[in-house]
Rosetta silent file (secondary structure, phi, psi, omega in degrees, C-alpha in Angstrom):
SEQUENCE: XXXXXXXXXXXXXXXXXXXXXXXXXXXXXXXXXXXXXXXXXXXXXXXXXXXXXXXXXXXXXXXXXXXXXXXXXXXXXXXXXXXXXXXXX
SCORE:     score description
SCORE:     0.000 S_00000001
   1 L     0.000  135.488 -179.046  187.624   -5.297 -175.858 S_00000001
   2 L   -70.264  156.195  176.166  190.528   -5.696 -173.401 S_00000001
   3 L   -70.822  135.155  179.007  190.284   -4.441 -169.842 S_00000001
   4 L  -101.795  108.410 -178.571  191.875   -0.996 -169.383 S_00000001
   5 L   -69.941   -9.463 -178.888  193.716   -0.849 -166.023 S_00000001
   6 L   -93.011   -6.126 -173.863  193.965    2.962 -166.337 S_00000001
   7 L   -53.799  -51.158 -176.891  190.205    3.599 -166.436 S_00000001
   8 L  -110.142   18.754 -176.450  189.730    4.383 -162.733 S_00000001
   9 L   -92.873  135.652  175.087  193.363    5.020 -161.834 S_00000001
  10 L   -84.830  133.170  178.555  194.562    8.360 -160.537 S_00000001
  11 L   -61.368  140.417 -177.480  197.811    9.499 -162.183 S_00000001
  12 L  -143.547  144.181  176.153  200.776    9.257 -159.859 S_00000001
  13 L   -65.256  -21.298  179.897  204.461   10.094 -160.067 S_00000001
  14 L   -88.024   -5.259 -179.053  205.154    6.642 -158.630 S_00000001
  15 L  -105.922 -174.693 -179.255  203.215    4.902 -161.390 S_00000001
  16 L   -73.517  157.755  174.172  203.712    4.558 -165.120 S_00000001
  17 L   -66.045  155.831  178.178  203.360    7.440 -167.546 S_00000001
  18 L   -95.710  -11.373  177.971  200.032    7.667 -169.345 S_00000001
  19 E  -160.111  160.968  174.530  201.585    8.664 -172.676 S_00000001
  20 E  -132.465  124.799 -173.127  204.893    9.069 -174.481 S_00000001
  21 E  -125.471  143.484  178.157  205.215   11.925 -176.975 S_00000001
  22 E   -64.010  145.620 -179.717  207.963   12.907 -179.421 S_00000001
  23 L  -112.931  130.926  169.383  210.055   15.922 -178.402 S_00000001
  24 L  -104.176  109.175 -178.815  211.307   18.610 -180.754 S_00000001
  25 L   -56.358  142.499 -179.001  214.150   20.353 -178.906 S_00000001
  26 L  -148.851  140.210  176.036  213.695   24.137 -178.617 S_00000001
  27 L   -85.557   -8.160 -175.163  215.646   26.923 -176.964 S_00000001
  28 L  -121.988  -19.032 -174.656  212.493   29.019 -176.497 S_00000001
  29 L  -116.766  133.170  173.197  209.524   26.700 -175.892 S_00000001
  30 L   -74.289  163.416  173.560  208.780   24.459 -172.928 S_00000001
  31 L   -63.502  151.338  179.154  207.281   21.017 -173.420 S_00000001
  32 L   -60.469  -38.599  175.235  203.476   21.009 -173.698 S_00000001
  33 L  -129.464  137.804  176.689  203.360   18.850 -170.535 S_00000001
  34 L   -59.966  131.302 -179.538  206.156   18.540 -167.992 S_00000001
  35 E   -83.037  141.872  172.986  207.810   15.154 -168.539 S_00000001
  36 L   -89.130   -5.552  177.066  208.255   12.731 -165.658 S_00000001
  37 E   179.097  166.577  177.238  211.119   11.249 -167.673 S_00000001
  38 E  -122.478  146.081  170.693  212.658   11.069 -171.116 S_00000001
  39 E  -114.538  128.403 -176.171  213.291    8.105 -173.396 S_00000001
  40 E  -122.162  121.128 -178.345  216.172    8.629 -175.848 S_00000001
  41 E   -78.988  -42.627 -178.208  216.671    6.349 -178.840 S_00000001
  42 E  -115.085  117.253 -175.099  220.027    7.725 -180.093 S_00000001
  43 L   -64.246  164.850 -179.469  222.572    8.635 -177.455 S_00000001
  44 E   155.308 -155.018  178.925  224.488   11.876 -177.206 S_00000001
  45 E   -91.372  137.163  172.140  224.249   15.073 -175.215 S_00000001
  46 E  -116.962  128.399  172.652  220.953   16.259 -173.760 S_00000001
  47 E  -112.329  118.319 -173.200  220.590   19.836 -172.572 S_00000001
  48 E  -131.565  159.757  167.571  217.461   20.147 -170.453 S_00000001
  49 E  -108.314  125.245 -179.737  215.700   22.419 -168.004 S_00000001
  50 E   -81.232  168.376  178.631  214.546   20.528 -164.924 S_00000001
  51 L   -64.051  -17.931  174.675  211.307   21.205 -163.068 S_00000001
  52 L   -79.453   -9.757  179.698  213.438   23.087 -160.511 S_00000001
  53 L    93.099    8.395  179.085  214.422   25.504 -163.280 S_00000001
  54 L   -91.298  140.610  175.058  218.042   24.385 -163.559 S_00000001
  55 E   -94.053  128.643 -177.443  219.688   23.835 -166.952 S_00000001
  56 E  -129.736  147.920  174.974  221.688   20.613 -167.089 S_00000001
  57 E  -119.900  123.928 -178.710  223.789   18.912 -169.743 S_00000001
  58 E  -134.117  148.410  174.285  224.040   15.122 -169.562 S_00000001
  59 E   -94.937  132.043  178.560  225.462   12.393 -171.782 S_00000001
  60 E  -128.265  151.670  178.150  223.109    9.480 -172.446 S_00000001
  61 L   -87.901  169.896  173.366  223.566    6.180 -174.257 S_00000001
  62 L   -56.043  142.656  175.626  221.325    4.733 -176.959 S_00000001
  63 L    58.525   43.290 -179.860  217.925    3.616 -175.627 S_00000001
  64 E   -91.721  150.184  169.434  218.292    5.518 -172.339 S_00000001
  65 E  -116.319  126.510  178.787  215.609    6.433 -169.840 S_00000001
  66 E  -111.857  101.645 -173.934  216.247    9.605 -167.848 S_00000001
  67 L   -85.292   66.584 -177.913  213.853    9.582 -164.853 S_00000001
  68 L  -133.676  142.692  175.241  213.896   13.316 -164.105 S_00000001
  69 L   -67.337  122.805 -174.519  211.164   15.961 -164.274 S_00000001
  70 E  -126.542  131.257  176.497  211.891   17.994 -167.423 S_00000001
  71 E  -103.847  -20.901  179.666  210.185   21.168 -168.618 S_00000001
  72 E  -151.099  141.749  168.774  212.350   21.868 -171.702 S_00000001
  73 E  -111.688  116.133 -175.792  214.769   20.059 -174.011 S_00000001
  74 L   -77.877  144.231  175.330  217.088   22.650 -175.522 S_00000001
  75 L   -75.330  -45.049 -179.331  218.094   22.574 -179.192 S_00000001
  76 L   -67.566  121.580  177.385  221.481   24.216 -178.551 S_00000001
  77 L    92.047  -14.813  179.322  223.917   21.610 -177.311 S_00000001
  78 L   -86.992  122.023  176.863  221.575   18.633 -177.723 S_00000001
  79 L  -114.693  -11.859  177.371  222.968   15.982 -180.045 S_00000001
  80 L   -66.448  155.859 -178.465  220.870   13.023 -178.836 S_00000001
  81 E  -135.329  169.656 -178.764  218.004   11.994 -181.079 S_00000001
  82 E    62.793   47.733 -175.316  214.706   10.173 -180.987 S_00000001
  83 E   -89.306  132.771  179.219  213.721   11.949 -177.767 S_00000001
  84 E  -131.414  137.849  177.978  210.330   11.159 -176.238 S_00000001
  85 E   -94.618  130.938  172.721  208.715   12.668 -173.133 S_00000001
  86 E   -90.547  122.409 -173.472  206.927   10.389 -170.678 S_00000001
  87 E  -128.401  159.098  172.412  203.931   12.359 -169.408 S_00000001
  88 L  -106.580   79.917 -175.951  200.966   12.112 -167.079 S_00000001
  89 L   -98.055    0.000    0.000  198.376   13.595 -169.428 S_00000001
């Protein structure tokens, strides 16, 4: 069995995410865990709520990483696809 470098490691915002989970955009539901960043496979518009509670609309390219704390990805206005949340779970 390979050595697991995460076994005794404390999660940190300065370190890597511990998981990446698919996101279903929603105008009413927050993400199950606040994301420390998003990975987007198909570019377009992302409408998100940041951890500060601000709603932002940003254009992203294919295979983008958005290193911002995100609590919600909105369905309305979001055209990007293949969205994944990087989380410290």
